[in-house]
ROKENU-31183 format. One line per field, with one value per atom (N, C-alpha, C, O): atom name; x, y, z; residue in one letter; residue number from 1. Coordinates in steps of 0.2 Angstrom, whole numbers. Example, Ala and Ser with C-alpha at 12.3 -4.5 7.8 and 13.67 -1.06 7.14 Angstrom:
<pts>
atomo (N | CA | C | O | N | CA | C | O) .
c1 (66 | 62 | 66 | 71 | 64 | 68 | 64 | 67) .
c2 (-28 | -22 | -16 | -17 | -11 | -5 | 0 | 6) .
c3 (39 | 39 | 39 | 42 | 35 | 36 | 39 | 40) .
residuo (a | a | a | a | s | s | s | s) .
num (1 | 1 | 1 | 1 | 2 | 2 | 2 | 2) .
</pts>
This chain:
<pts>
atomo (N | CA | C | O | N | CA | C | O | N | CA | C | O | N | CA | C | O | N | CA | C | O | N | CA | C | O | N | CA | C | O | N | CA | C | O | N | CA | C | O | N | CA | C | O | N | CA | C | O | N | CA | C | O | N | CA | C | O | N | CA | C | O | N | CA | C | O | N | CA | C | O | N | CA | C | O | N | CA | C | O | N | CA | C | O | N | CA | C | O | N | CA | C | O | N | CA | C | O | N | CA | C | O | N | CA | C | O | N | CA | C | O | N | CA | C | O | N | CA | C | O | N | CA | C | O | N | CA | C | O | N | CA | C | O | N | CA | C | O | N | CA | C | O | N | CA | C | O | N | CA | C | O | N | CA | C | O | N | CA | C | O | N | CA | C | O | N | CA | C | O | N | CA | C | O | N | CA | C | O | N | CA | C | O | N | CA | C | O | N | CA | C | O | N | CA | C | O | N | CA | C | O | N | CA | C | O | N | CA | C | O | N | CA | C | O | N | CA | C | O | N | CA | C | O | N | CA | C | O | N | CA | C | O | N | CA | C | O | N | CA | C | O | N | CA | C | O | N | CA | C | O | N | CA | C | O | N | CA | C | O | N | CA | C | O | N | CA | C | O | N | CA | C | O | N | CA | C | O | N | CA | C | O | N | CA | C | O | N | CA | C | O | N | CA | C | O | N | CA | C | O | N | CA | C | O | N | CA | C | O | N | CA | C | O | N | CA | C | O | N | CA | C | O | N | CA | C | O | N | CA | C | O | N | CA | C | O | N | CA | C | O | N | CA | C | O | N | CA | C | O | N | CA | C | O | N | CA | C | O | N | CA | C | O | N | CA | C | O | N | CA | C | O | N | CA | C | O | N | CA | C | O | N | CA | C | O | N | CA | C | O | N | CA | C | O | N | CA | C | O | N | CA | C | O | N | CA | C | O | N | CA | C | O | N | CA | C | O | N | CA | C | O | N | CA | C | O | N | CA | C | O | N | CA | C | O | N | CA | C | O | N | CA | C | O | N | CA | C | O | N | CA | C | O | N | CA | C | O | N | CA | C | O | N | CA | C | O | N | CA | C | O | N | CA | C | O | N | CA | C | O | N | CA | C | O | N | CA | C | O | N | CA | C | O | N | CA | C | O | N | CA | C | O | N | CA | C | O | N | CA | C | O | N | CA | C | O | N | CA | C | O | N | CA | C | O | N | CA | C | O | N | CA | C | O | N | CA | C | O | N | CA | C | O | N | CA | C | O | N | CA | C | O | N | CA | C | O | N | CA | C | O | N | CA | C | O | N | CA | C | O | N | CA | C | O | N | CA | C | O | N | CA | C | O | N | CA | C | O | N | CA | C | O | N | CA | C | O | N | CA | C | O | N | CA | C | O | N | CA | C | O | N | CA | C | O | N | CA | C | O | N | CA | C | O | N | CA | C | O | N | CA | C | O | N | CA | C | O | N | CA | C | O | N | CA | C | O | N | CA | C | O | N | CA | C | O | N | CA | C | O | N | CA | C | O | N | CA | C | O | N | CA | C | O | N | CA | C | O) .
c1 (169 | 166 | 169 | 168 | 171 | 176 | 174 | 168 | 177 | 176 | 172 | 166 | 174 | 170 | 162 | 158 | 161 | 155 | 151 | 145 | 153 | 150 | 148 | 142 | 151 | 151 | 145 | 140 | 146 | 141 | 132 | 127 | 133 | 128 | 125 | 119 | 130 | 123 | 123 | 120 | 126 | 122 | 117 | 112 | 118 | 112 | 105 | 100 | 105 | 102 | 100 | 94 | 103 | 101 | 96 | 91 | 99 | 94 | 88 | 83 | 88 | 82 | 77 | 71 | 81 | 73 | 74 | 68 | 77 | 74 | 70 | 67 | 70 | 67 | 60 | 55 | 61 | 54 | 49 | 42 | 53 | 51 | 47 | 42 | 51 | 46 | 40 | 35 | 41 | 37 | 32 | 26 | 32 | 25 | 24 | 19 | 27 | 24 | 19 | 15 | 23 | 18 | 11 | 6 | 9 | 8 | 3 | -2 | 4 | -2 | -5 | -10 | 1 | -1 | -6 | -11 | -7 | -12 | -19 | -24 | -20 | -23 | -28 | -32 | -25 | -27 | -31 | -37 | -25 | -31 | -33 | -36 | -34 | -40 | -47 | -53 | -42 | -47 | -51 | -56 | -48 | -50 | -52 | -54 | -52 | -52 | -59 | -60 | -63 | -70 | -70 | -70 | -70 | -70 | -65 | -66 | -59 | -56 | -58 | -60 | -58 | -62 | -67 | -66 | -74 | -76 | -75 | -79 | -72 | -67 | -65 | -65 | -62 | -60 | -62 | -59 | -70 | -74 | -80 | -84 | -80 | -82 | -79 | -82 | -70 | -65 | -62 | -60 | -65 | -59 | -64 | -70 | -61 | -61 | -65 | -62 | -72 | -72 | -73 | -76 | -70 | -70 | -77 | -79 | -80 | -86 | -84 | -81 | -85 | -85 | -95 | -100 | -94 | -100 | -101 | -98 | -105 | -106 | -106 | -112 | -104 | -107 | -112 | -114 | -115 | -121 | -114 | -110 | -113 | -108 | -111 | -116 | -105 | -107 | -112 | -114 | -112 | -115 | -109 | -106 | -110 | -108 | -113 | -116 | -114 | -118 | -115 | -109 | -119 | -116 | -117 | -117 | -116 | -115 | -120 | -120 | -127 | -133 | -138 | -143 | -134 | -137 | -139 | -139 | -140 | -142 | -137 | -131 | -141 | -135 | -135 | -139 | -126 | -124 | -122 | -122 | -121 | -118 | -119 | -119 | -120 | -119 | -119 | -124 | -115 | -112 | -118 | -123 | -117 | -123 | -116 | -112 | -117 | -113 | -115 | -121 | -109 | -112 | -107 | -102 | -111 | -108 | -107 | -109 | -102 | -100 | -101 | -98 | -108 | -111 | -106 | -104 | -102 | -97 | -102 | -106 | -100 | -104 | -96 | -92 | -98 | -93 | -96 | -101 | -94 | -98 | -97 | -101 | -93 | -89 | -93 | -94 | -96 | -99 | -101 | -103 | -101 | -105 | -110 | -110 | -117 | -124 | -124 | -128 | -120 | -120 | -113 | -110 | -112 | -104 | -106 | -102 | -113 | -113 | -116 | -119 | -116 | -118 | -127 | -131 | -128 | -135 | -140 | -146 | -138 | -140 | -138 | -141 | -133 | -131 | -135 | -141 | -134 | -137 | -147 | -150 | -148 | -156 | -159 | -163 | -153 | -157 | -152 | -153 | -147 | -143 | -147 | -146 | -153 | -156 | -161 | -163 | -163 | -168 | -165 | -168 | -159 | -155 | -153 | -151 | -152 | -150 | -156 | -156 | -160 | -166 | -170 | -174 | -168 | -171 | -163 | -162 | -159 | -155 | -153 | -149 | -158 | -158 | -161 | -161 | -170 | -175 | -174 | -175 | -170 | -167 | -164 | -166 | -156 | -151 | -154 | -155 | -157 | -158 | -152 | -153 | -144 | -139 | -139 | -139 | -138 | -138 | -146 | -151 | -144 | -148 | -146 | -141 | -151 | -153 | -150 | -151 | -147 | -143 | -135 | -131 | -135 | -127 | -125 | -120 | -130 | -130 | -126 | -121 | -132 | -132 | -125 | -123 | -122 | -118 | -110 | -106 | -111 | -105 | -105 | -99 | -110 | -111 | -107 | -104 | -110 | -108 | -100 | -97 | -98 | -90 | -88 | -82 | -90 | -87 | -87 | -85 | -90 | -92 | -86 | -83 | -85 | -82 | -73 | -68 | -75 | -67 | -64 | -59 | -69 | -67 | -66 | -62 | -71 | -71 | -75 | -81 | -70 | -71 | -75 | -80 | -75 | -75 | -78 | -73 | -81 | -85 | -88 | -91 | -86 | -90 | -96 | -95 | -100 | -107 | -112 | -117 | -109 | -111 | -107 | -105 | -106 | -102 | -110 | -115 | -105 | -111 | -119 | -124 | -120 | -126 | -127 | -122 | -133 | -135 | -137 | -138 | -139 | -140 | -146 | -146 | -153 | -158 | -159 | -162 | -154 | -155 | -152 | -153 | -145 | -143 | -149 | -149 | -153 | -156 | -163 | -165 | -164 | -168 | -163 | -166 | -159 | -154 | -154 | -155 | -153 | -153 | -160 | -161 | -164 | -169 | -169 | -172 | -165 | -166 | -163 | -159 | -162 | -162 | -152 | -149 | -149 | -143 | -140 | -135 | -143 | -142 | -146 | -145) .
c2 (-260 | -253 | -246 | -245 | -243 | -240 | -232 | -230 | -230 | -226 | -221 | -221 | -218 | -213 | -216 | -215 | -218 | -222 | -224 | -224 | -226 | -227 | -220 | -218 | -216 | -208 | -206 | -204 | -207 | -203 | -206 | -203 | -214 | -218 | -213 | -211 | -213 | -212 | -203 | -200 | -200 | -193 | -193 | -191 | -196 | -198 | -199 | -197 | -206 | -206 | -203 | -202 | -197 | -194 | -187 | -184 | -186 | -180 | -185 | -182 | -192 | -191 | -193 | -193 | -194 | -195 | -188 | -187 | -183 | -177 | -174 | -169 | -176 | -176 | -176 | -172 | -183 | -189 | -185 | -185 | -181 | -177 | -173 | -174 | -168 | -161 | -164 | -160 | -168 | -170 | -172 | -170 | -176 | -177 | -172 | -174 | -166 | -161 | -156 | -153 | -158 | -152 | -155 | -151 | -163 | -167 | -164 | -161 | -166 | -164 | -158 | -156 | -155 | -146 | -145 | -142 | -148 | -147 | -151 | -147 | -157 | -160 | -154 | -151 | -156 | -148 | -144 | -143 | -140 | -133 | -135 | -130 | -140 | -140 | -145 | -143 | -153 | -156 | -154 | -151 | -156 | -153 | -148 | -147 | -141 | -133 | -133 | -131 | -134 | -131 | -135 | -131 | -141 | -140 | -139 | -139 | -137 | -135 | -129 | -128 | -124 | -117 | -115 | -111 | -121 | -121 | -122 | -119 | -126 | -128 | -123 | -121 | -120 | -112 | -107 | -102 | -106 | -100 | -103 | -99 | -109 | -109 | -111 | -112 | -110 | -111 | -103 | -101 | -100 | -94 | -89 | -90 | -85 | -80 | -74 | -72 | -73 | -65 | -60 | -61 | -53 | -49 | -44 | -44 | -39 | -38 | -31 | -34 | -23 | -18 | -19 | -19 | -19 | -17 | -12 | -11 | -7 | 1 | 0 | 0 | 0 | 3 | 8 | 13 | 7 | 12 | 15 | 11 | 22 | 26 | 22 | 20 | 23 | 23 | 15 | 15 | 10 | 6 | 0 | -1 | -4 | -12 | -17 | -17 | -21 | -26 | -33 | -34 | -37 | -43 | -46 | -44 | -54 | -58 | -59 | -61 | -59 | -63 | -54 | -53 | -49 | -44 | -39 | -34 | -40 | -36 | -29 | -28 | -25 | -17 | -19 | -20 | -19 | -16 | -11 | -11 | -8 | 2 | 3 | 0 | 13 | 16 | 22 | 24 | 27 | 33 | 39 | 38 | 45 | 48 | 55 | 57 | 58 | 62 | 69 | 71 | 71 | 78 | 83 | 82 | 90 | 94 | 101 | 102 | 106 | 112 | 119 | 120 | 123 | 128 | 133 | 134 | 138 | 143 | 148 | 146 | 153 | 156 | 162 | 163 | 164 | 169 | 176 | 177 | 181 | 186 | 191 | 196 | 189 | 194 | 192 | 196 | 186 | 182 | 187 | 192 | 187 | 191 | 192 | 198 | 187 | 189 | 194 | 198 | 195 | 200 | 204 | 206 | 204 | 210 | 218 | 221 | 220 | 227 | 226 | 220 | 234 | 231 | 234 | 232 | 236 | 238 | 229 | 229 | 225 | 218 | 216 | 211 | 216 | 210 | 216 | 214 | 219 | 223 | 224 | 228 | 222 | 224 | 215 | 214 | 211 | 204 | 200 | 195 | 205 | 200 | 200 | 196 | 204 | 202 | 196 | 192 | 196 | 190 | 184 | 179 | 184 | 178 | 175 | 169 | 181 | 181 | 178 | 173 | 180 | 178 | 171 | 169 | 169 | 162 | 156 | 152 | 159 | 156 | 155 | 152 | 159 | 158 | 155 | 151 | 157 | 151 | 144 | 139 | 145 | 136 | 133 | 129 | 135 | 132 | 130 | 125 | 141 | 140 | 141 | 142 | 141 | 141 | 148 | 150 | 152 | 161 | 164 | 161 | 171 | 175 | 179 | 179 | 181 | 185 | 190 | 193 | 193 | 198 | 196 | 198 | 191 | 188 | 183 | 180 | 183 | 179 | 187 | 188 | 192 | 197 | 200 | 201 | 202 | 203 | 203 | 206 | 194 | 188 | 190 | 190 | 190 | 192 | 198 | 198 | 203 | 210 | 213 | 216 | 209 | 209 | 204 | 203 | 201 | 196 | 197 | 192 | 202 | 207 | 212 | 212 | 216 | 219 | 218 | 222 | 211 | 209 | 205 | 201 | 208 | 206 | 196 | 193 | 193 | 185 | 182 | 183 | 178 | 174 | 167 | 165 | 163 | 158 | 159 | 157 | 161 | 163 | 156 | 152 | 154 | 148 | 149 | 155 | 148 | 150 | 142 | 142 | 137 | 130 | 126 | 125 | 120 | 114 | 109 | 109 | 106 | 99 | 100 | 101 | 98 | 103 | 96 | 93 | 92 | 86 | 88 | 94 | 84 | 85 | 88 | 92 | 86 | 86 | 95 | 99 | 95 | 103 | 108 | 114 | 103 | 108 | 109 | 115 | 105 | 106 | 112 | 117 | 110 | 117 | 125 | 130 | 125 | 132 | 133 | 139 | 130 | 132 | 135 | 136 | 137 | 140 | 147 | 151 | 149 | 155 | 161 | 158 | 167 | 171 | 171 | 168 | 173 | 171 | 166 | 166 | 160 | 154 | 150 | 144) .
c3 (130 | 128 | 132 | 138 | 129 | 130 | 136 | 136 | 139 | 145 | 140 | 142 | 135 | 132 | 131 | 136 | 127 | 125 | 132 | 131 | 137 | 143 | 145 | 145 | 146 | 148 | 145 | 147 | 138 | 132 | 134 | 135 | 133 | 134 | 143 | 144 | 146 | 152 | 152 | 157 | 149 | 148 | 144 | 146 | 139 | 135 | 136 | 134 | 145 | 148 | 150 | 149 | 155 | 161 | 153 | 154 | 147 | 146 | 142 | 140 | 141 | 140 | 145 | 144 | 150 | 158 | 159 | 161 | 159 | 159 | 154 | 156 | 148 | 142 | 145 | 146 | 147 | 148 | 152 | 151 | 156 | 164 | 161 | 159 | 160 | 154 | 149 | 149 | 146 | 144 | 147 | 145 | 152 | 155 | 161 | 165 | 162 | 165 | 160 | 162 | 153 | 149 | 148 | 147 | 149 | 149 | 153 | 151 | 157 | 164 | 164 | 167 | 161 | 161 | 159 | 162 | 154 | 144 | 148 | 149 | 151 | 152 | 160 | 160 | 165 | 170 | 168 | 168 | 166 | 159 | 155 | 153 | 150 | 145 | 148 | 149 | 148 | 150 | 157 | 157 | 162 | 171 | 173 | 179 | 166 | 172 | 174 | 180 | 170 | 173 | 180 | 185 | 182 | 188 | 194 | 200 | 189 | 195 | 196 | 201 | 190 | 191 | 198 | 203 | 196 | 201 | 207 | 211 | 207 | 217 | 218 | 223 | 214 | 217 | 218 | 220 | 215 | 216 | 222 | 225 | 224 | 230 | 237 | 242 | 235 | 241 | 243 | 248 | 237 | 239 | 244 | 244 | 247 | 253 | 246 | 241 | 247 | 245 | 250 | 255 | 249 | 255 | 250 | 244 | 254 | 252 | 255 | 260 | 256 | 260 | 263 | 259 | 268 | 273 | 275 | 280 | 274 | 278 | 284 | 285 | 289 | 297 | 298 | 295 | 303 | 305 | 310 | 313 | 311 | 314 | 320 | 322 | 323 | 332 | 336 | 341 | 331 | 334 | 333 | 328 | 339 | 340 | 341 | 346 | 338 | 338 | 341 | 340 | 345 | 346 | 338 | 333 | 342 | 337 | 334 | 328 | 338 | 336 | 334 | 337 | 331 | 330 | 334 | 331 | 340 | 345 | 348 | 349 | 348 | 350 | 356 | 361 | 355 | 361 | 365 | 371 | 362 | 362 | 356 | 351 | 359 | 353 | 353 | 357 | 350 | 352 | 350 | 347 | 353 | 350 | 348 | 353 | 342 | 343 | 345 | 347 | 345 | 349 | 346 | 343 | 346 | 343 | 347 | 353 | 343 | 347 | 342 | 337 | 345 | 341 | 341 | 347 | 335 | 334 | 329 | 325 | 330 | 326 | 325 | 329 | 317 | 312 | 314 | 310 | 318 | 319 | 310 | 309 | 307 | 302 | 296 | 291 | 295 | 289 | 285 | 288 | 278 | 275 | 275 | 274 | 276 | 278 | 283 | 282 | 288 | 295 | 297 | 302 | 288 | 290 | 291 | 294 | 288 | 290 | 298 | 300 | 302 | 307 | 308 | 313 | 305 | 304 | 303 | 305 | 302 | 299 | 305 | 306 | 310 | 315 | 321 | 323 | 322 | 327 | 326 | 329 | 323 | 322 | 327 | 331 | 323 | 327 | 332 | 334 | 333 | 339 | 346 | 351 | 346 | 353 | 352 | 357 | 348 | 346 | 345 | 346 | 343 | 345 | 350 | 351 | 355 | 361 | 365 | 369 | 363 | 366 | 366 | 370 | 360 | 356 | 362 | 366 | 359 | 364 | 372 | 375 | 374 | 381 | 382 | 386 | 377 | 380 | 378 | 381 | 372 | 372 | 376 | 379 | 376 | 380 | 387 | 390 | 391 | 397 | 403 | 409 | 399 | 403 | 404 | 410 | 400 | 402 | 400 | 398 | 402 | 401 | 394 | 392 | 393 | 385 | 386 | 381 | 390 | 391 | 389 | 384 | 394 | 395 | 387 | 385 | 385 | 376 | 371 | 368 | 373 | 369 | 369 | 363 | 374 | 376 | 375 | 375 | 377 | 374 | 364 | 362 | 360 | 356 | 351 | 346 | 355 | 354 | 355 | 351 | 361 | 363 | 358 | 359 | 355 | 351 | 345 | 342 | 342 | 336 | 336 | 331 | 342 | 343 | 343 | 343 | 344 | 347 | 337 | 335 | 334 | 325 | 325 | 322 | 332 | 331 | 325 | 323 | 323 | 315 | 319 | 315 | 323 | 325 | 336 | 340 | 338 | 343 | 346 | 342 | 352 | 354 | 356 | 359 | 357 | 361 | 364 | 367 | 362 | 366 | 363 | 357 | 370 | 369 | 370 | 373 | 367 | 369 | 367 | 371 | 359 | 356 | 353 | 352 | 352 | 352 | 344 | 342 | 340 | 334 | 332 | 327 | 338 | 337 | 339 | 336 | 346 | 344 | 342 | 342 | 337 | 331 | 327 | 325 | 325 | 320 | 323 | 320 | 326 | 330 | 331 | 329 | 332 | 332 | 326 | 324 | 321 | 313 | 310 | 304 | 317 | 312 | 314 | 311 | 320 | 323 | 319 | 315 | 319 | 316 | 315 | 320 | 309 | 307 | 306 | 304 | 308 | 307 | 299 | 298) .
residuo (m | m | m | m | s | s | s | s | i | i | i | i | r | r | r | r | t | t | t | t | n | n | n | n | i | i | i | i | l | l | l | l | l | l | l | l | r | r | r | r | v | v | v | v | y | y | y | y | l | l | l | l | a | a | a | a | f | f | f | f | g | g | g | g | l | l | l | l | i | i | i | i | l | l | l | l | l | l | l | l | f | f | f | f | a | a | a | a | l | l | l | l | a | a | a | a | v | v | v | v | g | g | g | g | v | v | v | v | q | q | q | q | l | l | l | l | c | c | c | c | r | r | r | r | v | v | v | v | q | q | q | q | f | f | f | f | v | v | v | v | q | q | q | q | g | g | g | g | k | k | k | k | k | k | k | k | w | w | w | w | k | k | k | k | a | a | a | a | m | m | m | m | a | a | a | a | d | d | d | d | s | s | s | s | m | m | m | m | s | s | s | s | t | t | t | t | r | r | r | r | y | y | y | y | v | v | v | v | n | n | n | n | v | v | v | v | e | e | e | e | a | a | a | a | a | a | a | a | r | r | r | r | g | g | g | g | n | n | n | n | i | i | i | i | f | f | f | f | s | s | s | s | v | v | v | v | d | d | d | d | g | g | g | g | s | s | s | s | l | l | l | l | l | l | l | l | a | a | a | a | t | t | t | t | s | s | s | s | i | i | i | i | p | p | p | p | e | e | e | e | y | y | y | y | e | e | e | e | l | l | l | l | h | h | h | h | m | m | m | m | d | d | d | d | l | l | l | l | l | l | l | l | a | a | a | a | d | d | d | d | g | g | g | g | i | i | i | i | a | a | a | a | k | k | k | k | d | d | d | d | k | k | k | k | v | v | v | v | f | f | f | f | y | y | y | y | d | d | d | d | k | k | k | k | v | v | v | v | d | d | d | d | s | s | s | s | l | l | l | l | a | a | a | a | a | a | a | a | k | k | k | k | l | l | l | l | s | s | s | s | e | e | e | e | f | f | f | f | f | f | f | f | g | g | g | g | d | d | d | d | h | h | h | h | t | t | t | t | a | a | a | a | r | r | r | r | d | d | d | d | y | y | y | y | s | s | s | s | s | s | s | s | l | l | l | l | l | l | l | l | r | r | r | r | n | n | n | n | a | a | a | a | r | r | r | r | k | k | k | k | d | d | d | d | s | s | s | s | s | s | s | s | r | r | r | r | y | y | y | y | e | e | e | e | l | l | l | l | l | l | l | l | r | r | r | r | r | r | r | r | n | n | n | n | v | v | v | v | t | t | t | t | y | y | y | y | q | q | q | q | q | q | q | q | l | l | l | l | k | k | k | k | q | q | q | q | v | v | v | v | r | r | r | r | k | k | k | k | f | f | f | f | p | p | p | p | y | y | y | y | f | f | f | f) .
num (1 | 1 | 1 | 1 | 2 | 2 | 2 | 2 | 3 | 3 | 3 | 3 | 4 | 4 | 4 | 4 | 5 | 5 | 5 | 5 | 6 | 6 | 6 | 6 | 7 | 7 | 7 | 7 | 8 | 8 | 8 | 8 | 9 | 9 | 9 | 9 | 10 | 10 | 10 | 10 | 11 | 11 | 11 | 11 | 12 | 12 | 12 | 12 | 13 | 13 | 13 | 13 | 14 | 14 | 14 | 14 | 15 | 15 | 15 | 15 | 16 | 16 | 16 | 16 | 17 | 17 | 17 | 17 | 18 | 18 | 18 | 18 | 19 | 19 | 19 | 19 | 20 | 20 | 20 | 20 | 21 | 21 | 21 | 21 | 22 | 22 | 22 | 22 | 23 | 23 | 23 | 23 | 24 | 24 | 24 | 24 | 25 | 25 | 25 | 25 | 26 | 26 | 26 | 26 | 27 | 27 | 27 | 27 | 28 | 28 | 28 | 28 | 29 | 29 | 29 | 29 | 30 | 30 | 30 | 30 | 31 | 31 | 31 | 31 | 32 | 32 | 32 | 32 | 33 | 33 | 33 | 33 | 34 | 34 | 34 | 34 | 35 | 35 | 35 | 35 | 36 | 36 | 36 | 36 | 37 | 37 | 37 | 37 | 38 | 38 | 38 | 38 | 39 | 39 | 39 | 39 | 40 | 40 | 40 | 40 | 41 | 41 | 41 | 41 | 42 | 42 | 42 | 42 | 43 | 43 | 43 | 43 | 44 | 44 | 44 | 44 | 45 | 45 | 45 | 45 | 46 | 46 | 46 | 46 | 47 | 47 | 47 | 47 | 48 | 48 | 48 | 48 | 49 | 49 | 49 | 49 | 50 | 50 | 50 | 50 | 51 | 51 | 51 | 51 | 52 | 52 | 52 | 52 | 53 | 53 | 53 | 53 | 54 | 54 | 54 | 54 | 55 | 55 | 55 | 55 | 56 | 56 | 56 | 56 | 57 | 57 | 57 | 57 | 58 | 58 | 58 | 58 | 59 | 59 | 59 | 59 | 60 | 60 | 60 | 60 | 61 | 61 | 61 | 61 | 62 | 62 | 62 | 62 | 63 | 63 | 63 | 63 | 64 | 64 | 64 | 64 | 65 | 65 | 65 | 65 | 66 | 66 | 66 | 66 | 67 | 67 | 67 | 67 | 68 | 68 | 68 | 68 | 69 | 69 | 69 | 69 | 70 | 70 | 70 | 70 | 71 | 71 | 71 | 71 | 72 | 72 | 72 | 72 | 73 | 73 | 73 | 73 | 74 | 74 | 74 | 74 | 75 | 75 | 75 | 75 | 76 | 76 | 76 | 76 | 77 | 77 | 77 | 77 | 78 | 78 | 78 | 78 | 79 | 79 | 79 | 79 | 80 | 80 | 80 | 80 | 81 | 81 | 81 | 81 | 82 | 82 | 82 | 82 | 83 | 83 | 83 | 83 | 84 | 84 | 84 | 84 | 85 | 85 | 85 | 85 | 86 | 86 | 86 | 86 | 87 | 87 | 87 | 87 | 88 | 88 | 88 | 88 | 89 | 89 | 89 | 89 | 90 | 90 | 90 | 90 | 91 | 91 | 91 | 91 | 92 | 92 | 92 | 92 | 93 | 93 | 93 | 93 | 94 | 94 | 94 | 94 | 95 | 95 | 95 | 95 | 96 | 96 | 96 | 96 | 97 | 97 | 97 | 97 | 98 | 98 | 98 | 98 | 99 | 99 | 99 | 99 | 100 | 100 | 100 | 100 | 101 | 101 | 101 | 101 | 102 | 102 | 102 | 102 | 103 | 103 | 103 | 103 | 104 | 104 | 104 | 104 | 105 | 105 | 105 | 105 | 106 | 106 | 106 | 106 | 107 | 107 | 107 | 107 | 108 | 108 | 108 | 108 | 109 | 109 | 109 | 109 | 110 | 110 | 110 | 110 | 111 | 111 | 111 | 111 | 112 | 112 | 112 | 112 | 113 | 113 | 113 | 113 | 114 | 114 | 114 | 114 | 115 | 115 | 115 | 115 | 116 | 116 | 116 | 116 | 117 | 117 | 117 | 117 | 118 | 118 | 118 | 118 | 119 | 119 | 119 | 119 | 120 | 120 | 120 | 120 | 121 | 121 | 121 | 121 | 122 | 122 | 122 | 122 | 123 | 123 | 123 | 123 | 124 | 124 | 124 | 124 | 125 | 125 | 125 | 125 | 126 | 126 | 126 | 126 | 127 | 127 | 127 | 127 | 128 | 128 | 128 | 128 | 129 | 129 | 129 | 129 | 130 | 130 | 130 | 130 | 131 | 131 | 131 | 131 | 132 | 132 | 132 | 132 | 133 | 133 | 133 | 133 | 134 | 134 | 134 | 134 | 135 | 135 | 135 | 135 | 136 | 136 | 136 | 136 | 137 | 137 | 137 | 137 | 138 | 138 | 138 | 138 | 139 | 139 | 139 | 139 | 140 | 140 | 140 | 140 | 141 | 141 | 141 | 141 | 142 | 142 | 142 | 142 | 143 | 143 | 143 | 143 | 144 | 144 | 144 | 144 | 145 | 145 | 145 | 145 | 146 | 146 | 146 | 146 | 147 | 147 | 147 | 147 | 148 | 148 | 148 | 148 | 149 | 149 | 149 | 149 | 150 | 150 | 150 | 150 | 151 | 151 | 151 | 151) .
</pts>
């Protein structure tokens, strides 16, 4: 046997083995895809992780057993736009400013009605669009304040 024949025999053998390996991979691929496909899809569905968004209640921290560990209570600031469209005219503003001051004084109890009235009148003169009336107002207080004049 000549060297050329020997080399060609080895090349054909290597090419045949590569072709046989590729054919085996193709057969196995078809078998897994079409014959065993349903079994592997069911196993993948049972083992995979699904991510679901769970809307949490704002401010609550729960323990593993579901008991409430901590909660936060939102607090608000009470501001007033003294040049808003509803009270833009001086007559409308000055008609009810004293009743608003009395309600605020009675409800919060931190200032007198005269103090609230002078605060609102001075802020109106200064053309205040964002006058702070009170900090740390709870939601329940805010709901009641919304029933006051102008609010």
